[in-house]
N, C-alpha and C positions, 0 to 999 in steps of 0.2 A: 682607563675608561670601559664598562661594559659597558655593551649593547646591546639594550634587551631585544630577543629576537623578536618575530613577527604576531601577532595576534593571532593570528589565524595559523600558526606554527603552532601555539600554545595551546591551544583548542585541539586540534588534532592529536595533539601526544596522549591530550586524556582518554583518548581509546583505548589506552593501556589497564585502565579500570572498568573496565569491560560494563556488565549488568548491575545494577546492585536500583532491585526493590523499594519505595518509602517515597514518604513526600516532603519531608522533612529541611532535608536541602531544596527543589523544591520550592518549600513557599519563602524558603528564607533569602534565597534570591529574590523570588518577586515584590516579596520586598521587603528593597532592600532598593532593586529598580527603580520602586514606587507602584506598584501592579498593575503595569503596560496591559497584561491577559483583562483587566478591564473598560481597557481603554474599546471595545469595539462589542458588534454583537460577535456571539462563535457558536458554530454549528459541531456538535462531535465526535469524531463517525471511528468504529470502533470493530471489529469483525474481524474471521480468523483470514477471511480469500473475500475480498470486494473493496473493503470497503480506500483505498488508493485508488480505485475504482470509479466510484460515489462519489468521493472526494472530490477527485479531477471534474464527476460534472454535475454535483452540486457551483465550485466556484466558475467554473464558462458560464455556467446560467447567470450565477448572479451578477457578472460581467455586464450580461448580455440584456440583465434586465436594470442596467444602467447603473448598479450600484460600486465602488471601488474596494472591492473587493482581494481578499489573498488568502493561500494558502499554504501550511502545513504536512511535510508529508516524510517520510524516510521505508527505508535511504533510498540514498541515491544513487542513477547505474552510474552516472560515467564523474558526475561534477556537483562538491558541495551546492551549490549556492540550487539545483537546479531544488534541497527540499524547502528553500523560501523565495514563494512565488507570490507579488505581488502585480495588480491589472494585468495578468499576461502571462508578464516576463518574468523572470528569472533575478533576482538580485545581484546591483555587480559587484565584482570583486573590492573593490575597492568601498564600498557600504557594509559590505559583509566586512572587509578587516576590520573596521571603527567599532563594527556593531562588537567583532571577538574582543576589543580592547576594554569597549568599554564593562563588555563581561569577566575583562580577567582585572581591572583592575576593581570591580563588585568579590568577588572572590578573594581577592586576595586583604579587604577592609572587613568582608564578612571570616575566615579564619584569624586574622589578625583580633577583631573584638571576640573567636572565642565561638561566634552564634555555626560556623561551619568549624564538623573537626578537621576535614578531610577537602580536597578537591571534588567537585560533583564529577561525574561520568560524565562523556560525552555527548550525551541523547541528554538529562540535562543541562545542561551546558547551550547544546543549541536548542532545547523547545524554547531555553528566556531568554535566544538571542533571536529567536522567531517572532515572539510574545515586544521586546523593542525592536523591532526591526519594522511591526506589523503598524506598533503605536507611532515612529514615528512619522512613514509613509500616510498617517490619514488613511488604514483603513477602517472603512463602513463596519467588516463585517467576513472574522477570517471561518474560514473550513480547516482544522485543525484534525487530523488521522492520529489515532490514538499508533505510540510506536509497539507494545507487547502488553497485553489482558487488558487491566482498563485500571482497573481496583487503586492498582500501587503503580500507575504506568503514570511519568514526568507530568503528560499533559492532565493530569488529573487534577489541576489548581483554580483550570477555568470555574466559568459560572455560565454555563449556555444558554440556548436562547432551545436547545434540543436538544438529542441526539439520537444515534441510530447504532447499530448492529446488525450491522452486516450478514454473520454468516456464523457459523457454528462449524469446527471439524478440530483433528485432533494434529495439536501442532505444536510445539513449546508445554509437550507439557510435563520436565521437568521443573517450572518453573511454578504453569499451572493450574497446574491435577490432569489424574492419570483419566477421567472422567467426562464425556458433553457438558454433561450437566456441570462437575465442577468448575473445567474453561466456562460453561456460559456464567456460570457465581459471575468469578475472575472479572469479564467482562462488561459485564452487567450492573459495578461499582462504578462504572459512568455515571450509570442511571441516577440525574438529580432531584429533589423535593419540589415536585410541581414539575416539573419539565417533560413535558411529551417527550415519547423514545421510540419506536421505528425501526422494523427488527424485521429481518428478510423472512424466507421459507428454511427456518431451522428445524431440528429435530424436537421430538416430543418433547422430553427430559430437558436440553435447553430451555426451549419456549416455557417450559412452569419451575425449572428455575430463575427466570429469567422477569418473568410476571410476580411469583411471587418479591421480590426482592422491586420491582413497582410498585406494587399495591401497595407494602407498607411504606415508603413514601412519596404515597396518595401521587405519581408521575404517570398521568396519563398516556396506555399501551397499545401502538399503532402498530395491527402487524399489514407488514407493506399489504399485501396481495384480500384484502378484507376488502369487498362492496368493487375488487376491480377485476376490466373485465377488459384481457388479454386475447388478441385475434395475430400468432407470431406465424406474420406470412412468406417465413426463407432468409434465406440472407441473402443481400442483395449491395453488389459494390461486395466494401472489407468488412461490412459486417453483418446488419437485418432490416427486414422492417417492420414494423407493428403496427395494430393499434389498440390504445388506448385509451380506456376510458377510465377514469374517477370516480366516488362520489360525488369529488365537487366540479370533474369541468371532463368532456369528451373533450381529448389531445387529434384526436381524431389518424393518419398515419403514418410515422416517424425513423427515421431513416437511421437508426442509431451508428454511430460512428467505430464505435469499438466494436472488435468482434468475437460469434461469439453467444452458444445459449445462452447461458449464463450469466450475458452481460443485458439479456431482457433482467432477469430479477435483481439485480441491481439500478438498474436505468429505475425501476416502478420506486425499491425502496427511497432511491435520488429524488424521485417526484414529488411522492410521499415527503422527504425531510421539505424539499422546495414548499409545497403545498402550508408548511404547519412554519414556517419562516413565515408565507406570505400573513396565513394568518393570524403571528405574531404579530407584526406590519413594519415586518419589510417587503415588500410589493417587492413578486416576481409571480408575472402576466402569464399569459401561456405563453406567446409565439416562443416569451425568453427561458421555459424551457420545455419546450421542442428545438429550439434553435441550440441548446447546451446538450443534450443528446443526440443530436446531427453533429455540431463540430466538436464537442472534445477533444482534446490531440491529450496520450498518455501513453508513454512508448513504452517499447519492451510489451506488453500484455498482443500479445493475439497477433504481434508485428512482423505482418509481411516484406519484405524488401527484395531489390533485386539490385543486384550490382550492376557497375557499365557496363560488363564484359555479360551480361545475361544470367548469372551466377544469383541459384536466390537461395534467402533462410529466413527463415521463418523464428525468433525470437520472442519469449514466453519466459513472465515471472512463476510461475508453477513451482515451488520450495518446497511441499508437502503434499498428502497422498490428495487430499480435493484439489486442485488446483493441478495436480495431475490427473484427475480423471477428468478433469475438464479440458484441457490440455488433451487427451486421449478420444474424448470423444466432438472435439474439434477437428483432427482428424482423419476419425475415420467417416467425416463426410465428407468433407474439401477436398481432399486426397487420393489422384486413382491411384498413384500409383505413391507407397512407403517410404518417405525418406528417411534418411540417415539422420540417429539423432545423437547430436551430442551434449554430451548431464559429466553434470558433477553436482554436490552436494556436502552443505556441513555435516559435520561427524554426529552434529546430534537429530542427525531428520532421521527419518523413516523412508531410511529408500530402498526398505523389502516394496512394499504394499505401492512408490511411486514408479519404480521400475516396471511392476507388474501388470500400472495400469498402461505404462508408455510402451513394454517392448510388444505388445502383437501390434499396436500401430506406422514402429516404422522397418526399417529394412534392416539397419545394424543402431548396436551403441557404438561411439565411440566415448569412452571415458579418460576425465581431464581437472587441471587444477582450477582453480580460482587464485587471484591472485595475497587470499586472505589467509594468517595461521589458521583460518579456524575448519577450510578445507580435509572434505575426506581425502586418504590416500587413494588413487582411482586406484594401485589397486589392491584395495578394500574394495571398493563397488564393484572391482570386478567377482572377488573371489563372491557377496551379496550378489550379485545376479547370476551365476553359479547355480550357487545355493539355492535360493529362488524358482531354479528352474526356467530360466529365460531362453529362447529357443533360438534366440533370433543372433547373426556375429557377433559375438562382444573384441573390442580390441580398447588396448590400452597406450593412450597416450597423455601421458602429460606433460607435456609443450602444447599449447593454446593454438600459437597458429600452423602448427603441425595436424593437431585433432581437424583444424577445418577441412587443413589444404587435402586430409587422409576424409572424412566423410565428403566432399566431393567426388569426389575421385568412385565413389559408390553410387552415388544418385547424386543428378543436375538441384536437386530443391534438398534444403539439410536444414533442421531444428535445432537451435542450442535451447537448453532450460534445464534446473533442476538448479539451480543458486541465483539470487537477483545480486550476487558479486558476479555471478560464470557472465549475466547477458551486459555487465558493464563491459567487463573486460574483452569482449569479443565484440562491441561497439568502437573500442577506441583500437582493436586491432583491424578491423574491415573498413572502417572510417568513416560511421555510419554517426551522424546526430540522435 
């Protein structure tokens, strides 16, 4: 007798199929599942950086407004369930196993009928599972973060109430194009006819590309900063205090929960999206918007932790040049004594520009590995650092536990950055949730 393996094992095995662009598989999956993506309102969020933070802010504010909301994000740091959050709580393992089993049965039927030619990718499968889970939970509003790009991303089968593009920078050029205008065009693929799109502070060529697509689709284009007054009153605790007023509302003083100057821009995008949701009949009062920005939790984003023995670590998801620049700005403004950086990156990343941004603000680089085959060899990273002219000491330590200890032997405070995969591994190694 053959015992069928757990559905979650099946789901995780789909990672072998890598990245595949196109919406044919997703259209087949959601159709076979009875279109769970249409069972609730959707806010759809794209961007090179900031889209996860904005997604988390939106979800938090919607919950405070009394809505049964959910968010779908990727990748996860430590556990797959982090991708599927309903009413502020990741789905349980049993619930996720049932959803994965439904997905597997659906895929098998589609392959048997010829509607699918092969297994879906891991991201296609998790996206379909998210839609299914949210319908099962009777969610009212779902905030969905784009995985990669926008136009051909698996999430782009939704019919959103509002869309947002937080930022445009250089990342995933092998998939999205070599120029900011090309990358913006791919991300603007989430814009739907007649549906408002909120955009962050973008480079001119990126903004112009998005504006053309919005005009072609009769989609109202809302520049997040237009008509907005912001007084940045500086760092307060872990985040920053701002005074914010838009054309619709004076929000007064807000103590942002997420650290870094770049989170001010993200917060404004989130506020404008929430105002659009409110205008569409999904009521979100000003108090809920303020509360969402002040209480949101989003691990691994300028995330400062102190271990029981007093050692300090800053975890940050910077994994591209723009993310590295934001981290560098935070280190320059908040650290009197430069910390040691534990760093790795995926093989397809622009490591040179990341290291050039970060190296002037750290005591030393400790180059290591993350537990994924996509990770660059730390010896190659060291060669890239030397070729770029990095002046600080460079240490190669492939074992993460030893890399962390080596960093703390040099400075009492360290930073872990360069890859979201590395963050998850470091949190596991340090026993952090």
